[in-house]
N, CA, C and O atoms as a DFTB+ gen file, in Angstrom:
476 C
 N C O
     1  1      87.273     194.884     116.933
     2  2      87.758     195.840     115.953
     3  2      88.649     195.154     114.915
     4  3      88.506     195.386     113.714
     5  1      89.561     194.317     115.382
     6  2      90.480     193.662     114.456
     7  2      89.742     192.653     113.573
     8  3      90.103     192.469     112.411
     9  1      88.707     191.995     114.119
    10  2      87.929     191.046     113.314
    11  2      87.190     191.764     112.191
    12  3      87.105     191.248     111.077
    13  1      86.662     192.939     112.471
    14  2      85.968     193.720     111.450
    15  2      86.945     194.127     110.344
    16  3      86.614     194.084     109.159
    17  1      88.140     194.519     110.750
    18  2      89.167     194.915     109.787
    19  2      89.550     193.740     108.886
    20  3      89.712     193.905     107.676
    21  1      89.692     192.569     109.476
    22  2      90.024     191.368     108.710
    23  2      88.913     191.053     107.720
    24  3      89.188     190.719     106.568
    25  1      87.650     191.155     108.159
    26  2      86.518     190.888     107.269
    27  2      86.479     191.854     106.095
    28  3      86.186     191.452     104.969
    29  1      86.772     193.124     106.350
    30  2      86.775     194.133     105.288
    31  2      87.861     193.832     104.271
    32  3      87.621     193.925     103.067
    33  1      89.047     193.473     104.730
    34  2      90.162     193.160     103.832
    35  2      89.842     191.915     103.003
    36  3      90.137     191.879     101.809
    37  1      89.238     190.888     103.626
    38  2      88.889     189.660     102.908
    39  2      87.853     189.935     101.827
    40  3      87.945     189.390     100.727
    41  1      86.867     190.779     102.131
    42  2      85.831     191.118     101.153
    43  2      86.434     191.835      99.951
    44  3      86.090     191.537      98.808
    45  1      87.331     192.776     100.209
    46  2      87.952     193.530      99.117
    47  2      88.834     192.631      98.257
    48  3      88.831     192.747      97.032
    49  1      89.588     191.735      98.893
    50  2      90.458     190.852      98.128
    51  2      89.641     189.867      97.298
    52  3      90.038     189.526      96.183
    53  1      88.497     189.401      97.827
    54  2      87.660     188.481      97.055
    55  2      86.997     189.209      95.885
    56  3      86.783     188.608      94.832
    57  1      86.668     190.497      96.053
    58  2      86.094     191.274      94.953
    59  2      87.100     191.439      93.823
    60  3      86.747     191.342      92.647
    61  1      88.354     191.687      94.184
    62  2      89.406     191.848      93.181
    63  2      89.614     190.535      92.432
    64  3      89.736     190.534      91.207
    65  1      89.656     189.414      93.163
    66  2      89.843     188.112      92.526
    67  2      88.629     187.748      91.682
    68  3      88.770     187.087      90.653
    69  1      87.454     188.166      92.097
    70  2      86.203     187.861      91.393
    71  2      86.095     188.623      90.065
    72  3      85.415     188.169      89.145
    73  1      86.760     189.769      89.965
    74  2      86.704     190.558      88.735
    75  2      87.378     189.842      87.565
    76  3      87.016     190.074      86.411
    77  1      88.356     188.975      87.847
    78  2      89.052     188.242      86.798
    79  2      88.162     187.165      86.181
    80  3      88.361     186.772      85.032
    81  1      87.186     186.692      86.942
    82  2      86.361     185.569      86.522
    83  2      85.137     186.076      85.762
    84  3      84.415     186.932      86.274
    85  1      84.884     185.568      84.548
    86  2      83.688     186.004      83.817
    87  2      82.425     185.436      84.462
    88  3      82.478     184.417      85.151
    89  1      81.302     186.094      84.236
    90  2      80.032     185.610      84.781
    91  2      79.607     184.379      83.989
    92  3      79.495     184.429      82.764
    93  1      79.370     183.279      84.692
    94  2      78.910     182.059      84.046
    95  2      77.821     181.437      84.903
    96  3      77.671     181.768      86.079
    97  1      77.064     180.531      84.298
    98  2      75.927     179.901      84.963
    99  2      75.899     178.414      84.604
   100  3      76.616     177.986      83.700
   101  1      75.084     177.628      85.299
   102  2      74.955     176.220      84.916
   103  2      74.494     176.091      83.470
   104  3      73.643     176.852      83.009
   105  1      75.055     175.131      82.765
   106  2      74.736     174.928      81.355
   107  2      75.750     175.556      80.424
   108  3      75.800     175.215      79.243
   109  1      76.559     176.469      80.936
   110  2      77.584     177.119      80.118
   111  2      78.776     176.178      79.937
   112  3      79.099     175.390      80.826
   113  1      79.415     176.270      78.792
   114  2      80.642     175.519      78.541
   115  2      81.810     176.456      78.824
   116  3      81.913     177.536      78.242
   117  1      82.688     176.026      79.726
   118  2      83.824     176.858      80.097
   119  2      85.117     176.074      79.958
   120  3      85.123     174.843      79.925
   121  1      86.213     176.821      79.877
   122  2      87.553     176.243      79.811
   123  2      88.319     176.771      81.016
   124  3      88.584     177.969      81.114
   125  1      88.675     175.875      81.933
   126  2      89.387     176.255      83.149
   127  2      90.866     175.954      82.958
   128  3      91.240     174.811      82.696
   129  1      91.704     176.969      83.086
   130  2      93.158     176.795      83.033
   131  2      93.619     176.620      84.475
   132  3      93.632     177.576      85.250
   133  1      93.999     175.389      84.831
   134  2      94.294     175.032      86.212
   135  2      95.781     174.727      86.369
   136  3      96.344     173.945      85.603
   137  1      96.414     175.349      87.366
   138  2      97.846     175.130      87.610
   139  2      98.032     173.814      88.360
   140  3      97.374     173.557      89.368
   141  1      98.941     172.990      87.848
   142  2      99.241     171.708      88.478
   143  2     100.726     171.663      88.797
   144  3     101.568     171.966      87.952
   145  1     101.032     171.279      90.031
   146  2     102.425     171.193      90.458
   147  2     102.830     169.729      90.485
   148  3     102.218     168.920      91.183
   149  1     103.860     169.393      89.728
   150  2     104.394     168.031      89.682
   151  2     105.855     168.085      90.082
   152  3     106.708     168.485      89.289
   153  1     106.142     167.686      91.295
   154  2     107.511     167.789      91.806
   155  2     107.871     169.244      91.990
   156  3     107.218     169.961      92.747
   157  1     108.914     169.686      91.298
   158  2     109.288     171.098      91.367
   159  2     108.882     171.867      90.115
   160  3     109.209     173.045      89.972
   161  1     108.163     171.196      89.201
   162  2     107.692     171.841      87.981
   163  2     106.230     172.241      88.136
   164  3     105.472     171.616      88.877
   165  1     105.855     173.289      87.424
   166  2     104.463     173.726      87.424
   167  2     104.004     173.889      85.982
   168  3     104.700     174.483      85.159
   169  1     102.812     173.349      85.686
   170  2     102.266     173.478      84.345
   171  2     100.792     173.837      84.440
   172  3     100.188     173.737      85.508
   173  1     100.217     174.255      83.320
   174  2      98.806     174.628      83.280
   175  2      98.060     173.594      82.459
   176  3      98.416     173.310      81.316
   177  1      97.009     173.030      83.065
   178  2      96.178     172.038      82.396
   179  2      94.819     172.655      82.088
   180  3      94.223     173.307      82.944
   181  1      94.335     172.453      80.880
   182  2      93.030     172.981      80.510
   183  2      91.967     171.916      80.745
   184  3      92.139     170.750      80.390
   185  1      90.869     172.344      81.349
   186  2      89.757     171.447      81.646
   187  2      88.503     172.094      81.071
   188  3      87.983     173.056      81.635
   189  1      88.016     171.568      79.952
   190  2      86.861     172.160      79.279
   191  2      85.655     171.263      79.431
   192  3      85.722     170.063      79.163
   193  1      84.534     171.857      79.867
   194  2      83.313     171.082      80.026
   195  2      82.127     171.963      80.375
   196  3      82.212     173.191      80.350
   197  1      81.017     171.309      80.700
   198  2      79.761     171.993      81.017
   199  2      79.671     172.208      82.525
   200  3      79.975     171.306      83.307
   201  1      79.251     173.406      82.929
   202  2      79.059     173.702      84.349
   203  2      77.786     172.994      84.800
   204  3      76.702     173.273      84.288
   205  1      77.919     172.082      85.755
   206  2      76.784     171.319      86.256
   207  2      76.030     172.075      87.348
   208  3      74.800     172.052      87.402
   209  1      76.783     172.741      88.212
   210  2      76.167     173.455      89.327
   211  2      77.134     174.478      89.890
   212  3      78.343     174.400      89.675
   213  1      76.579     175.437      90.616
   214  2      77.374     176.405      91.367
   215  2      76.873     176.345      92.796
   216  3      75.687     176.554      93.052
   217  1      77.776     176.060      93.734
   218  2      77.398     175.921      95.146
   219  2      77.796     177.153      95.937
   220  3      78.788     177.810      95.622
   221  1      77.020     177.463      96.965
   222  2      77.305     178.560      97.908
   223  2      77.538     179.882      97.197
   224  3      78.488     180.600      97.507
   225  1      76.679     180.201      96.251
   226  2      76.846     181.415      95.463
   227  2      76.756     182.646      96.367
   228  3      75.820     182.778      97.156
   229  1      77.728     183.536      96.247
   230  2      77.734     184.773      97.020
   231  2      78.626     184.725      98.246
   232  3      78.925     185.772      98.821
   233  1      79.061     183.544      98.667
   234  2      79.937     183.453      99.839
   235  2      81.370     183.189      99.387
   236  3      81.629     182.964      98.204
   237  1      82.291     183.219     100.337
   238  2      83.698     182.985     100.011
   239  2      83.971     181.529      99.666
   240  3      84.955     181.227      98.991
   241  1      83.101     180.612     100.126
   242  2      83.306     179.197      99.865
   243  2      82.657     178.733      98.582
   244  3      82.315     177.559      98.447
   245  1      82.480     179.649      97.628
   246  2      81.783     179.315      96.390
   247  2      82.602     178.357      95.543
   248  3      83.816     178.510      95.415
   249  1      81.916     177.351      94.956
   250  2      82.588     176.397      94.082
   251  2      81.648     176.021      92.944
   252  3      80.438     176.231      93.022
   253  1      82.227     175.464      91.892
   254  2      81.425     175.046      90.754
   255  2      81.921     173.702      90.253
   256  3      83.102     173.377      90.374
   257  1      81.001     172.922      89.688
   258  2      81.311     171.593      89.188
   259  2      81.287     171.621      87.667
   260  3      80.339     172.115      87.057
   261  1      82.339     171.085      87.066
   262  2      82.449     171.027      85.605
   263  2      82.497     169.562      85.189
   264  3      83.230     168.761      85.768
   265  1      81.699     169.227      84.172
   266  2      81.642     167.853      83.660
   267  2      82.154     167.825      82.231
   268  3      81.677     168.565      81.371
   269  1      83.134     166.960      81.990
   270  2      83.643     166.791      80.629
   271  2      83.591     165.316      80.281
   272  3      83.573     164.456      81.161
   273  1      83.568     165.038      79.003
   274  2      83.565     163.654      78.550
   275  2      84.863     163.423      77.790
   276  3      85.082     164.002      76.726
   277  1      85.723     162.570      78.346
   278  2      87.033     162.279      77.769
   279  2      87.056     160.825      77.308
   280  3      86.997     159.910      78.129
   281  1      87.138     160.616      76.019
   282  2      87.160     159.299      75.381
   283  2      86.053     158.378      75.908
   284  3      86.294     157.229      76.278
   285  1      84.845     158.919      75.926
   286  2      83.669     158.129      76.291
   287  2      83.397     158.014      77.780
   288  3      82.382     157.440      78.174
   289  1      84.270     158.540      78.608
   290  2      84.099     158.462      80.061
   291  2      83.861     159.866      80.599
   292  3      84.644     160.779      80.338
   293  1      82.781     160.034      81.350
   294  2      82.462     161.342      81.911
   295  2      83.245     161.555      83.200
   296  3      83.339     160.662      84.043
   297  1      83.808     162.761      83.337
   298  2      84.594     163.113      84.519
   299  2      84.066     164.437      85.059
   300  3      83.978     165.419      84.322
   301  1      83.717     164.466      86.334
   302  2      83.264     165.700      86.973
   303  2      84.331     166.160      87.948
   304  3      84.938     165.357      88.656
   305  1      84.548     167.462      87.971
   306  2      85.558     168.021      88.862
   307  2      85.019     169.281      89.515
   308  3      84.350     170.083      88.864
   309  1      85.305     169.458      90.786
   310  2      84.832     170.615      91.545
   311  2      85.987     171.591      91.706
   312  3      87.076     171.212      92.135
   313  1      85.739     172.860      91.355
   314  2      86.739     173.912      91.471
   315  2      86.242     174.985      92.430
   316  3      85.104     175.435      92.296
   317  1      87.057     175.410      93.396
   318  2      86.705     176.596      94.187
   319  2      86.879     177.844      93.320
   320  3      87.849     177.951      92.570
   321  1      85.943     178.783      93.423
   322  2      85.987     179.968      92.564
   323  2      87.219     180.817      92.852
   324  3      87.875     181.287      91.923
   325  1      87.537     181.016      94.108
   326  2      88.653     181.893      94.476
   327  2      89.954     181.127      94.691
   328  3      90.802     181.557      95.473
   329  1      90.120     180.004      94.010
   330  2      91.329     179.205      94.152
   331  2      92.528     179.906      93.516
   332  3      92.409     180.441      92.414
   333  1      93.672     179.914      94.185
   334  2      94.866     180.508      93.572
   335  2      95.419     179.651      92.430
   336  3      96.279     180.107      91.677
   337  1      94.931     178.410      92.297
   338  2      95.411     177.517      91.249
   339  2      94.691     177.734      89.927
   340  3      95.149     177.239      88.897
   341  1      93.577     178.459      89.925
   342  2      92.903     178.769      88.672
   343  2      93.626     179.937      88.026
   344  3      93.624     181.053      88.547
   345  1      94.243     179.667      86.884
   346  2      95.005     180.700      86.175
   347  2      94.071     181.587      85.365
   348  3      94.177     182.813      85.396
   349  1      93.154     180.952      84.638
   350  2      92.263     181.704      83.761
   351  2      90.984     180.913      83.566
   352  3      90.999     179.683      83.604
   353  1      89.886     181.608      83.358
   354  2      88.597     180.985      83.085
   355  2      88.039     181.597      81.809
   356  3      87.848     182.811      81.737
   357  1      87.776     180.775      80.809
   358  2      87.234     181.264      79.543
   359  2      85.821     180.736      79.355
   360  3      85.559     179.553      79.574
   361  1      84.924     181.602      78.956
   362  2      83.561     181.213      78.652
   363  2      83.497     180.871      77.166
   364  3      83.701     181.746      76.323
   365  1      83.216     179.607      76.833
   366  2      83.191     179.148      75.446
   367  2      81.818     179.432      74.826
   368  3      81.723     180.056      73.769
   369  1      80.758     178.966      75.494
   370  2      79.398     179.204      75.003
   371  2      78.400     179.179      76.146
   372  3      78.619     178.527      77.166
   373  1      77.310     179.894      75.963
   374  2      76.250     179.950      76.967
   375  2      75.209     178.897      76.654
   376  3      74.813     178.728      75.500
   377  1      74.767     178.192      77.673
   378  2      73.769     177.151      77.487
   379  2      72.394     177.606      77.946
   380  3      72.263     178.363      78.908
   381  1      71.371     177.135      77.245
   382  2      69.990     177.479      77.587
   383  2      69.423     176.347      78.441
   384  3      69.049     175.297      77.918
   385  1      69.362     176.563      79.748
   386  2      68.826     175.562      80.672
   387  2      67.825     176.224      81.614
   388  3      67.821     177.444      81.781
   389  1      66.976     175.397      82.227
   390  2      65.962     175.912      83.143
   391  2      66.165     175.373      84.557
   392  3      65.261     175.452      85.389
   393  1      67.311     174.845      84.822
   394  2      67.608     174.260      86.127
   395  2      68.899     174.868      86.674
   396  3      69.732     175.375      85.923
   397  1      69.044     174.806      87.985
   398  2      70.263     175.283      88.623
   399  2      71.268     174.147      88.797
   400  3      72.476     174.378      88.846
   401  1      70.757     172.919      88.890
   402  2      71.609     171.747      89.033
   403  2      71.270     170.787      87.898
   404  3      70.123     170.362      87.759
   405  1      72.254     170.452      87.100
   406  2      72.021     169.673      85.889
   407  2      72.394     168.199      86.074
   408  3      73.131     167.633      85.268
   409  1      71.881     167.589      87.136
   410  2      72.196     166.191      87.405
   411  2      71.591     165.249      86.365
   412  3      72.056     164.119      86.215
   413  1      70.562     165.698      85.645
   414  2      69.926     164.843      84.649
   415  2      70.882     164.506      83.508
   416  3      70.646     163.542      82.779
   417  1      71.959     165.282      83.338
   418  2      72.926     164.993      82.273
   419  2      73.721     163.722      82.557
   420  3      74.286     163.122      81.643
   421  1      73.764     163.313      83.819
   422  2      74.540     162.119      84.167
   423  2      73.979     160.864      83.520
   424  3      74.731     159.937      83.217
   425  1      72.681     160.820      83.305
   426  2      72.065     159.638      82.718
   427  2      71.986     159.670      81.210
   428  3      71.428     158.755      80.605
   429  1      72.528     160.692      80.592
   430  2      72.416     160.851      79.138
   431  2      73.772     160.717      78.458
   432  3      74.813     161.023      79.040
   433  1      73.734     160.250      77.205
   434  2      74.952     160.104      76.425
   435  2      74.732     160.655      75.026
   436  3      73.598     160.731      74.554
   437  1      75.800     161.032      74.375
   438  2      75.742     161.437      72.981
   439  2      74.913     162.677      72.733
   440  3      75.053     163.679      73.434
   441  1      74.034     162.606      71.717
   442  2      73.242     163.757      71.333
   443  2      72.223     164.139      72.396
   444  3      71.839     165.305      72.483
   445  1      71.782     163.193      73.197
   446  2      70.799     163.471      74.246
   447  2      71.386     164.351      75.348
   448  3      70.648     165.011      76.080
   449  1      72.711     164.360      75.464
   450  2      73.374     165.130      76.521
   451  2      73.733     166.550      76.089
   452  3      74.336     167.302      76.855
   453  1      73.359     166.917      74.850
   454  2      73.682     168.254      74.371
   455  2      72.783     169.302      75.012
   456  3      71.646     169.014      75.387
   457  1      73.299     170.516      75.133
   458  2      72.552     171.646      75.654
   459  2      72.485     172.695      74.547
   460  3      73.495     173.015      73.920
   461  1      71.275     173.231      74.313
   462  2      71.115     174.243      73.276
   463  2      71.845     175.516      73.687
   464  3      71.986     175.822      74.871
   465  1      72.304     176.250      72.673
   466  2      73.028     177.492      72.926
   467  2      72.052     178.646      73.090
   468  3      71.080     178.765      72.343
   469  1      72.321     179.492      74.074
   470  2      71.508     180.677      74.302
   471  2      71.898     181.739      73.289
   472  3      73.081     182.027      73.107
   473  1      70.919     182.311      72.640
   474  2      71.197     183.320      71.605
   475  2      71.319     184.699      72.153
   476  3      71.551     185.645      71.399
């Protein structure tokens, strides 16, 4: 009985947290406002890039990978969707892709790595 109650509460809390997050898909460009704690100070760092993949969609362990290119070096970072450290998620533009995992972008640079915008 208590396990069922815990599961119900977890589902409701994840639904509430999920409402803050806009719907996004692989190929979309997003801006993640991530809270970083340095000593006793806390600041918000923005991480803008292309969503490479979304893992475990529909479960509580859902995460997504964002790839950005900073001064010629590509950096990929994995964010849990329901992380308390994500302050805000902004959808910049929608990308037109036909894949769920965009690993082919790793081998491309410059104009070849661009993704067309979905109209």
